[in-house]
C-alpha angles and dihedrals in degrees: 000000000000125000120227100233124190123184123211140155114284117258127209087248089061097056099083091052092046094048087048094057116111101258094186128091139198116245134184093183140045131192107242118210120217114185121187123183119195133164106309092341139090121196120195123188123184115186135176110244124192112227121225090240138007115276133201106237117213119224107259094221131058098259091192088069087070087084091062100034107039095096100027108079107341143059122242125197125186130210110218136182121189089348093305119121108236097178147320143231124208124191146166126229113230101197099179092054092038088234143125119224115205111211102172135023111170129168130193107258094240092050097051117118090021100101100268096118090045091052092050093049092047090049092052091047090054092044091050094048092052087057094046097251113156105195139042121200130186131190131206144159116275086235094060098090094165091058092044091052091046096051091046088053089050091057100262117143129210108264106168149312143232117214099210102020100133129057086244088062089239118151112256119217120203124208126186140194131192110230121224136173115256 
């Protein structure tokens, strides 16, 4: 059964529902970082490691700050169906680099794996192309295997990491995608 998903700008009335979404995820894998520094050379290996049991992964950012930040320096769009918020995407415009930087992509637990995240990414891609942006980047915790798998499926490629990027000290992985007209 398909869901009729509409995407629109977030309204102040949406914020309580969006902050209230479960921002955690279940993961059976993590990306493990191995960094080796030798004379004049740095070797970085990222590998997918299966965990002995499924873990609940905390969101690496304080999602309660969305209430304060959603209008300040970012854009937030909401996926809705029958008036119910199913998820949101929040991003920054990086004008000098002609790129969009996705900070948050969160989907209602019951709506996950039903095309909501795909619809939000496609919406932002179209929005960005209309404004002549050429790249789309997204960041996530190395522990968020479902998100990593999703962005790879959507055509994003690994483009970097930061070892202590989040307040939680989690490793952030960055994935990028060149945007092109179809």
